[in-house]
N, C-alpha and C positions, 0 to 999 in steps of 0.2 A: 744275771738271772733273767728268766723269761716273764714276760709282763702276762698277767691275766686276763683274758681276752675281753670280758665282761667288763673290767673295769677301764677299758681303752675308751677314748671318745670315738664316738660312732660320727666320722666326718661325713658319711652319705645323709645321716639323717639330719646333720646340721645344715648340709648343702640343700636338702628338700625343704626343710622348714623355712630357710630364707626365701627361696623360690615362693613358696606359698603365702609368706608375709608380703612380699613384692607383688604378687597378683591380687591379694586381697585389698592392698593399697591403691593399686593401680585401678581395681574395680570401683572402689569408693570415690576415686577422684572422677572417673568415667560418669558414675552415677549424678555426681555433684554438678556436673557439666551439664548433663542431659536436664537435671530439675532447674538449674538456671536458664536454660534456654526455654523450657516449657514456661516458666515463669515469665521471660520476657516475652514469649510470645502471647500469653494470655494476657498480660499488661497491655500489649499492643491492641490486641483484639477484644478488649472489655467494651461494653456497649457505651462508650463516652461520645459524646456530640464530635469530638474532633477524629475519632478512630471511624465513625460512621461517614463523616462526612470524607476521610481519606479514601475509603473504599468506595464510597460513590464515584468520586472521581476516576479511581481507578479503573471501576468496572464501566463506566461510561466511554473512557478511552477504549478498553477492550472491546465491547460491543460493537462500538462504532466503526472501528476497524474490522472487526469480524462479520459485519453486514455490507460493509462497503462493496459496490458492484453487483450486488444482486437485489437491491430492494425497490428500484426502479424497471418500468418497462415490461412489469409481469403481467401476464394476460389474467383476465378474469373470467366469469361465467360465459358472456359471449362465445369467446373462442372456444371453451370446452363445448358450448352447447350445439355448435357447428358442426360436432361430429355424431351428432345423434337426431334420430327422426324425431318430428315434433312431438308426436304422442309419448317420446318416451324422455320429454325433457322435464323431469321430476326430481326433487330433491332427493330422493332414494336412490337415484342412478348415478351419483356424484360422491367420489371421497374429495376431502378437503382439507388444505395445509391447516394445521391445529398447534396451539402452543398452551403450555400448561404454566402453573406458579405465577399467574398474570400478577404484575405490580412488583415482582421480584428480579432485583439485577444480578444476584448472586454475589460472589461464588456460593457454592453449596454448604461449605464449611464458613462460617463467620461471615456470611454475607448480609445484606443489607436491602431494605425496600425502597423504592424510587417510584411511585406509583405513576406518574407522569411519563418519566424516560421510558419506564418499562413498557407502558402501553404504546408510545410511539414506537420503540423498537417492534413491538407485536404487529402494530399496523404496519410498518416498514417492510416487514417480512413477506407480506400479503397474506398472512394467516387470516381465516375468516371463521375459527372456531377459537374461542377463548375458554379456558378453564380457570375458574376463580375458586380457588381453594380456601374454604372458610372454616376457621375453627374459633377457639377461646382460650384465654390464658388460664392457668391452673387455678381453680379455686374461683373464677370469674365467670360471669354468663354475658359479657359484652362479646360480639361477633368482630372477629379480627383476621387479619391475614398473617400467617406466620408460617415459618418453615421449620418442620421438624424432620430428623432421621427416621429410619424404619424402627429405631426403639423408643421413638416419640420424644426423644431429646431437642428440645429448642437449639437450632444452630444459626438463626438470623439473629442478628445485633439488634435490630428493631423489629417493629410491626408496621404491617401495612393497613391502610383504609379502604374499606370496601367504597365508601363515598367519592374518595379521591380517585379511585380507578374507574368508578360510573362517570364522573365529570371529564375524565381525560377521554373514555371512549364516545361520549357523545360529542366531545369537540374535535377528536381526531379521526374517529373510525370511517367517516362518510365523507371526508373533507381531502382531496388530494393535495399533498405538497411534497417538497423535493426531499424532506427528510422524514414523511410520514407514509400514508397510505398510497401505493400507487394509483394513477390515474385510472388504469384499466379495471382496478379492482373496488373502487371506491364505491360504486353504486350497488355491489354484491350484497346478498343478506349476509348477516352475522349470526351465528350461533354463540351465544353465551351460556356457559354451562356453571351454574351454581352448585359447585359439589361440595357439600358439607363434610369436612373430615370428622368431626364430632359437633354433637348437639348435647344440651340437656335431655335426660331419657324422656321419651314421650309417654311412657306408661307409669314412670315413677314420678315424674316432674311435668306433667302435663301444661301446666300454667307456664311455668318456666320455659318450657320448649315453643310454646306458641308465642311468648314475648321475645323469644332468640331470634326467631324468624321473621318476626314483626320489625324488629332493630335492622334486618337485614334488608326487607323490602322498603323500609324507610330510606335506608343508604342508597339504594338503587333506583330513588326517584329521578335523579337527572337522566334517565334513559328513558322516561316515561313517553315521551314523544316519538321514539325510535320503535318501541317494542309495537310489534305487529297486533292489531287488534280487530276492529269492525272495518269488514272488506265487503265487497260485492259477492264473495264467494261465502260467507258467514263471518261470524264473530269467533276470534281466535282466543279470546280471554278465559281464563279458567280452564284450560285445557278442553275447551267445548269441541275443537276440530282435531283432536290429539290422534285419534285413529286415521285419519285422512291427511294429517299434517305433512308427511314427507311423499304424498303422491298427488299433489299440487303442482301444477306448472311452476317452476322457479321465478318466472317473471312478476308473479303476484307477490313476491317477497323482497322485490326491489327495493333497496334503501332502508331495509327494516331489521330488527333484530328478533332472533326466534330464542327464547329463554327456555332450557332445560334444568331441571334440578333433580338431586336424588333423594330428597326429603318428601315426606307425606304433608301435604299443606291441606288436608281435606278440614282439619278442624275449622279453616276460616269458611267452610261452605254452610249454608243453611244455619242452623240453630248452634252451629259448633262453639262458637265464643259465648253464647249465652248460657249454653251448658257448664262453660267452665268459670261461668261469672266473669268473664273478660269484655263483655260487650260495650260497657261505657267506659273500659279503659283503654281499648284497642281504636286508633284512628283509621280512616280508609287509606291512608298512605302507609300503613304497616300490613296490608292485606297481601302477603305474599302470594296468595292462590291467584289473586286476579293479573298477576305479573308472568306467571307460569303458563307455558303453552303446551309442555310436555314432560311428563315424569320419566326419569331413568330408573330401570330395575337392573337386578343382577341377574345372571343365569348361573351363578356357583353360589354354593353354600357351605361356610360363610363366605360371603364376597371377599373381605380383606380390603374393600374398595370405600374407606370411609364409613358413613352410615347406610350405604347403598343396600337395599333389601331385596328379596326376593318377591315376585308376584304372588298373590293369593290364586288360587286354582280357577277362579272364575276371570281372570285379568289376562287380557293377550296384549304384552306390552308393546308400544309403539316404538321405544327406544330402548337400549340396553348398553350395560357399561360391564366390561368383563377385563379378566387379565389377559397378557398375550398367550400365555400357556392353554387357555381355553380352546384356542384354535391351533395353535401350532403343535399340539399332541394329539390333532384327531386324525384317526386312521385312515388311509386314503380310500377304504369303502364306506366312509362315512361322509365323504366331501359333497355329496349331493344333498344330504341334509344341513349340513352347513350352510352350504349355498341358499338353500330354501330360507332358512333362517334370516339372513342378512338380505333378502329381496323382500322381507316383511316388515323387519324392525331396523331402524337407524342404529348403527353400533360404534360405539367409542370402546378403543381399546387402550389401556394404560398399565403401567405399574402402579401398584398402592403407593409407592413413594418415588419420587424423581429423585436422583441422585447420579453421581459420576458414573456408577456402575449399570445403571438402569436403562440403557441406549437399546438401540436396535442394529442388529447387522442388515446388510444390503439383502441378503436373501431373506430374512424374516419380514422385512418391511414388504417386500415383492409377494412373499406368501401371502400375506394378511390383504394386501389389496387385491392382488390378481387371481389368487387361489380360493380364498374366502369371500372377499367382495365386502371387507368392512368399510366404515366410512371416514372414521377419524381414528388418529394415532398421533397423540400431541409429542410435540419435543419440547426440549428446555432450550430457550434462547442462549442461556449462558453455557450450553454444552461445549464440549472441545470439538474442534474442527473436524476430527473424523466421525463424530457421532453425528455432527450436523450435514456433512457430505451425504449421509445416507437420505437425508429429507431434500436438500438443497444443493448438492454438489453438480459437478457436468453432466452425469448420467442419471441423476435423481429426478423423481417424479414431478417436484415442485421446483424445478430449477427456472422455468421461464412462466408457469402458471401456479394459480391459487385451487383451482380446481382441476380433477381429472375425472373424465367420464368413464364409467365401469365398463370392462369387456362386454360384449352382447351376450354370453353366458350367464353372466352375473347379474344382469339387468332385471328389472320388473318390467315384464311389456305387457301392457294393458291389453285384455282380451277384445278383439274385433268387434264391433256391434254386430247383432243380430240383424240384416238388412229382411224385413217382411215384404216378397214382392205381392204384386197384385196377381190374383189367379185369372187364368185366361177366361175369357168369356163364355165359352161352353160348359165351364163348370158352374155357371150361375144359374142357381135354382129358382131364381126370382121369388124369394120368400116362400117357397113352397107351391107359388101357384104355376105350375108346369101345365101347360096345355097338351093335349095330345095331339101327336102330329096328325095330318089330314091328307088323305090319299086321293 
């Protein structure tokens, strides 16, 4: 008797079902293994004292090896100055080796702050522009140093202290040592950019905003004696020389710190504190406005660069902060306009967030410096070797020097003084008392 087909066992379906079950089981095993690995990794990277200490040790060894061989013998301003005419030796006519995330040892993911060690590496690199990225914890109003990714998620295992960074700068930045600042750089001026990532809202929380800035000022007090103040050229405090700051000869800034910030410090001026009911509460050491020499503005809207804002229509910025794309997307027929901007305003170019993918190519850095004439493009000291080679590699601009004078086309060249010559004697009218000639 022939069998009825639909009553026969479907061997093909049975085989397929077995394969599906096997693959499902294998997938579950793989997912379980991955979850276990993630759990182990997260356990290792929790913000425990042991983990923080372990990563500090790891990063100290890595950064020490990474910077070996390039930290000493670096030339400072005197070398760069020698290539310029004396009347062009102005801050506006140099670009400078810069570094960001000051106080952070890294790595970018699950890294740690070690303020003194990180400042030591920054000094030993020869950098003379430090970006101090100031933030606060969620729901708190205490200024801290913290590393967050582009989503705003905290990636550092611990937090950094502004005061500890300030103490380390005061102790190290102007004192040459074998593992610190190179001797040829130690007398050079130092730019300190107090870059605020977040603050309380100045419009909705004006009192908390001022208190927050005041706490930062208090933690910067170890730098008080190095901040340029009263000089024969004038008083630099409270941005009094802001419009002329970058057009002074570099020699007057020898051994001094120039402080820039991207926040509005005007509430500390005049009756600002009294109007907010804070005059009796805030001490002189909390006056951030007194410490700041120049405010950084944005040329983009929205800036995407922390709390950096655009200037009002009646303000001509002395210093600006932009993203790389602002310059690198400039069409060739606008190059002259771009150069005119960097001749008039000190220009800091940086990505909104430092990360493993936010480096620069050699051509991008070359364009920023030699096509547009920007002044500072900060690197991260814990970047990978290829990313750092763009700045300090064999053919990089800062391999042997901390400052580079700008090409002549990109420099601000002071106009020659108009010399009024004495008129020839025959043009002297004698005050109108001209005697008629006699014959």
